SELO-659125 format. One record per residue: residue number from 0; chain; x negated, y, z negated of N, C-alpha, C, CB in turn. Coordinates in steps of 0.2 Angstrom, whole numbers, plus 5000, padded with zeros to 4 digits. Glycine has a CB too. Layout:
BEGIN
{NUM; A; {X; Y; Z}; {X; Y; Z}; {X; Y; Z}; {X; Y; Z}}
...
***
This chain:
BEGIN
{0; A; {5283; 4889; 5143}; {5281; 4883; 5140}; {5276; 4878; 5147}; {5288; 4879; 5138}}
{1; A; {5271; 4877; 5143}; {5267; 4872; 5148}; {5269; 4864; 5146}; {5259; 4873; 5146}}
{2; A; {5270; 4860; 5153}; {5272; 4853; 5150}; {5267; 4850; 5154}; {5279; 4849; 5151}}
{3; A; {5270; 4843; 5158}; {5266; 4839; 5161}; {5263; 4842; 5167}; {5269; 4833; 5161}}
{4; A; {5269; 4844; 5171}; {5268; 4848; 5176}; {5265; 4855; 5178}; {5273; 4848; 5177}}
{5; A; {5262; 4858; 5171}; {5258; 4864; 5174}; {5250; 4862; 5175}; {5258; 4871; 5167}}
{6; A; {5247; 4867; 5178}; {5241; 4865; 5180}; {5236; 4866; 5174}; {5240; 4869; 5187}}
{7; A; {5229; 4864; 5174}; {5225; 4865; 5168}; {5223; 4872; 5168}; {5219; 4860; 5168}}
{8; A; {5223; 4876; 5173}; {5222; 4882; 5172}; {5227; 4886; 5168}; {5221; 4885; 5178}}
{9; A; {5234; 4884; 5171}; {5238; 4887; 5168}; {5239; 4887; 5161}; {5240; 4885; 5171}}
{10; A; {5239; 4881; 5159}; {5237; 4878; 5152}; {5231; 4883; 5148}; {5233; 4869; 5154}}
{11; A; {5225; 4885; 5150}; {5220; 4887; 5149}; {5222; 4895; 5147}; {5215; 4885; 5156}}
{12; A; {5225; 4897; 5154}; {5226; 4906; 5152}; {5232; 4906; 5146}; {5231; 4911; 5161}}
{13; A; {5235; 4903; 5147}; {5241; 4902; 5141}; {5239; 4901; 5135}; {5245; 4896; 5141}}
{14; A; {5235; 4896; 5133}; {5230; 4896; 5127}; {5225; 4901; 5125}; {5226; 4892; 5127}}
{15; A; {5223; 4904; 5130}; {5219; 4910; 5128}; {5223; 4917; 5128}; {5213; 4910; 5134}}
{16; A; {5229; 4917; 5131}; {5231; 4923; 5130}; {5236; 4926; 5123}; {5235; 4923; 5136}}
{17; A; {5236; 4930; 5120}; {5239; 4935; 5113}; {5245; 4933; 5114}; {5239; 4946; 5113}}
{18; A; {5248; 4925; 5112}; {5255; 4923; 5111}; {5255; 4916; 5107}; {5259; 4922; 5117}}
{19; A; {5259; 4913; 5103}; {5260; 4909; 5100}; {5258; 4903; 5102}; {5265; 4910; 5099}}
{20; A; {5261; 4901; 5108}; {5260; 4895; 5110}; {5259; 4894; 5118}; {5264; 4892; 5108}}
{21; A; {5254; 4892; 5120}; {5253; 4884; 5117}; {5245; 4886; 5111}; {5250; 4876; 5126}}
{22; A; {5245; 4883; 5106}; {5241; 4884; 5101}; {5238; 4880; 5098}; {5244; 4887; 5098}}
{23; A; {5235; 4877; 5093}; {5232; 4871; 5091}; {5237; 4864; 5091}; {5230; 4873; 5085}}
{24; A; {5242; 4864; 5089}; {5244; 4858; 5091}; {5244; 4854; 5098}; {5249; 4858; 5089}}
{25; A; {5246; 4861; 5102}; {5248; 4857; 5108}; {5240; 4856; 5112}; {5254; 4863; 5113}}
{26; A; {5235; 4861; 5110}; {5228; 4859; 5112}; {5226; 4852; 5111}; {5222; 4863; 5109}}
{27; A; {5228; 4849; 5104}; {5226; 4844; 5099}; {5229; 4839; 5103}; {5228; 4845; 5092}}
{28; A; {5235; 4838; 5105}; {5238; 4835; 5107}; {5237; 4833; 5116}; {5243; 4838; 5105}}
{29; A; {5234; 4838; 5119}; {5232; 4837; 5124}; {5226; 4834; 5123}; {5232; 4843; 5128}}
{30; A; {5222; 4834; 5119}; {5214; 4833; 5118}; {5216; 4826; 5117}; {5210; 4836; 5112}}
{31; A; {5220; 4822; 5113}; {5222; 4817; 5113}; {5225; 4812; 5118}; {5226; 4818; 5110}}
{32; A; {5230; 4815; 5122}; {5230; 4814; 5127}; {5224; 4812; 5133}; {5234; 4817; 5127}}
{33; A; {5220; 4815; 5134}; {5215; 4814; 5140}; {5210; 4810; 5135}; {5212; 4823; 5144}}
{34; A; {5210; 4808; 5128}; {5205; 4803; 5125}; {5209; 4797; 5127}; {5203; 4803; 5117}}
{35; A; {5215; 4797; 5127}; {5220; 4791; 5128}; {5218; 4787; 5135}; {5228; 4794; 5128}}
{36; A; {5217; 4793; 5140}; {5218; 4793; 5147}; {5210; 4791; 5148}; {5220; 4802; 5149}}
{37; A; {5205; 4791; 5146}; {5199; 4789; 5145}; {5197; 4781; 5143}; {5197; 4792; 5141}}
{38; A; {5201; 4780; 5137}; {5201; 4774; 5136}; {5205; 4769; 5141}; {5203; 4774; 5128}}
{39; A; {5211; 4773; 5145}; {5214; 4768; 5151}; {5208; 4767; 5155}; {5220; 4771; 5156}}
{40; A; {5204; 4772; 5157}; {5201; 4773; 5162}; {5193; 4767; 5161}; {5199; 4782; 5162}}
{41; A; {5191; 4767; 5157}; {5186; 4761; 5152}; {5190; 4753; 5153}; {5185; 4763; 5142}}
{42; A; {5197; 4754; 5151}; {5200; 4746; 5153}; {5201; 4744; 5162}; {5208; 4746; 5149}}
{43; A; {5204; 4750; 5163}; {5203; 4748; 5171}; {5197; 4745; 5174}; {5204; 4754; 5175}}
{44; A; {5191; 4748; 5170}; {5186; 4744; 5175}; {5184; 4736; 5174}; {5180; 4748; 5173}}
{45; A; {5187; 4738; 5167}; {5185; 4729; 5164}; {5191; 4724; 5166}; {5185; 4728; 5155}}
{46; A; {5198; 4725; 5166}; {5203; 4722; 5170}; {5202; 4716; 5175}; {5204; 4725; 5173}}
{47; A; {5203; 4712; 5175}; {5201; 4707; 5182}; {5195; 4705; 5184}; {5203; 4709; 5187}}
{48; A; {5189; 4708; 5180}; {5182; 4706; 5181}; {5182; 4698; 5180}; {5177; 4711; 5175}}
{49; A; {5178; 4696; 5183}; {5177; 4689; 5182}; {5174; 4686; 5175}; {5173; 4688; 5188}}
{50; A; {5169; 4690; 5173}; {5166; 4690; 5167}; {5170; 4690; 5160}; {5163; 4696; 5168}}
{51; A; {5177; 4694; 5161}; {5181; 4695; 5155}; {5187; 4694; 5155}; {5179; 4701; 5152}}
{52; A; {5191; 4690; 5162}; {5195; 4686; 5161}; {5197; 4682; 5157}; {5195; 4685; 5165}}
{53; A; {5193; 4679; 5152}; {5196; 4676; 5146}; {5200; 4682; 5142}; {5190; 4674; 5141}}
{54; A; {5198; 4687; 5141}; {5200; 4691; 5137}; {5208; 4698; 5140}; {5193; 4694; 5135}}
{55; A; {5209; 4695; 5148}; {5212; 4699; 5152}; {5220; 4702; 5148}; {5213; 4695; 5158}}
{56; A; {5222; 4697; 5145}; {5228; 4699; 5144}; {5227; 4706; 5136}; {5233; 4690; 5141}}
{57; A; {5223; 4702; 5133}; {5219; 4707; 5127}; {5221; 4715; 5131}; {5208; 4704; 5126}}
{58; A; {5215; 4715; 5136}; {5216; 4720; 5139}; {5220; 4724; 5143}; {5213; 4721; 5141}}
{59; A; {5224; 4720; 5146}; {5231; 4724; 5147}; {5234; 4728; 5143}; {5236; 4721; 5147}}
{60; A; {5235; 4722; 5136}; {5239; 4725; 5130}; {5236; 4733; 5128}; {5237; 4719; 5124}}
{61; A; {5229; 4733; 5129}; {5227; 4739; 5124}; {5228; 4744; 5131}; {5219; 4738; 5119}}
{62; A; {5226; 4741; 5137}; {5229; 4749; 5143}; {5235; 4751; 5143}; {5228; 4747; 5150}}
{63; A; {5241; 4746; 5139}; {5247; 4749; 5141}; {5248; 4753; 5134}; {5254; 4744; 5144}}
{64; A; {5245; 4752; 5128}; {5244; 4754; 5122}; {5243; 4763; 5123}; {5238; 4750; 5118}}
{65; A; {5237; 4763; 5128}; {5233; 4767; 5130}; {5240; 4772; 5133}; {5227; 4764; 5135}}
{66; A; {5242; 4771; 5137}; {5246; 4773; 5141}; {5253; 4775; 5137}; {5247; 4768; 5147}}
{67; A; {5254; 4771; 5132}; {5259; 4773; 5127}; {5258; 4780; 5125}; {5261; 4768; 5122}}
{68; A; {5253; 4780; 5123}; {5250; 4785; 5117}; {5248; 4790; 5122}; {5244; 4781; 5112}}
{69; A; {5247; 4790; 5128}; {5247; 4797; 5130}; {5253; 4800; 5134}; {5243; 4798; 5135}}
{70; A; {5259; 4796; 5135}; {5264; 4798; 5134}; {5268; 4803; 5130}; {5265; 4794; 5134}}
{71; A; {5265; 4800; 5122}; {5268; 4803; 5117}; {5266; 4808; 5116}; {5268; 4801; 5111}}
{72; A; {5257; 4809; 5115}; {5254; 4814; 5115}; {5258; 4820; 5120}; {5247; 4812; 5116}}
{73; A; {5258; 4819; 5125}; {5262; 4823; 5132}; {5268; 4826; 5129}; {5265; 4816; 5139}}
{74; A; {5271; 4821; 5125}; {5279; 4823; 5123}; {5276; 4828; 5115}; {5286; 4815; 5122}}
{75; A; {5274; 4829; 5113}; {5273; 4830; 5106}; {5270; 4838; 5108}; {5267; 4825; 5101}}
{76; A; {5265; 4837; 5114}; {5262; 4846; 5117}; {5268; 4849; 5118}; {5257; 4847; 5125}}
{77; A; {5273; 4846; 5121}; {5277; 4852; 5125}; {5282; 4853; 5117}; {5283; 4849; 5133}}
{78; A; {5285; 4847; 5112}; {5287; 4848; 5107}; {5283; 4853; 5102}; {5288; 4843; 5105}}
{79; A; {5276; 4854; 5101}; {5273; 4859; 5097}; {5275; 4866; 5100}; {5266; 4857; 5096}}
{80; A; {5273; 4868; 5107}; {5275; 4873; 5110}; {5283; 4877; 5108}; {5274; 4871; 5116}}
{81; A; {5287; 4871; 5108}; {5294; 4873; 5106}; {5298; 4875; 5099}; {5298; 4869; 5107}}
{82; A; {5292; 4872; 5095}; {5294; 4874; 5088}; {5292; 4881; 5086}; {5291; 4869; 5083}}
***
């Protein structure tokens, strides 16, 4: 089983192998986690900027939401493989 401590290469090799897991659900969950990470990256560039300070609280809240989504998606990636 592949989890958050597996290398990207190991996950890709496992996905390409003739085996049931990781499969489409795990790949979709990982893609979602990567998307959430990209959202966090964008917000990281915005949080603390002088011109965006009026929105800082909302930006931090959104960044936290992306972090939570990333964690949930990684957990779902593992659960899909276990199913």
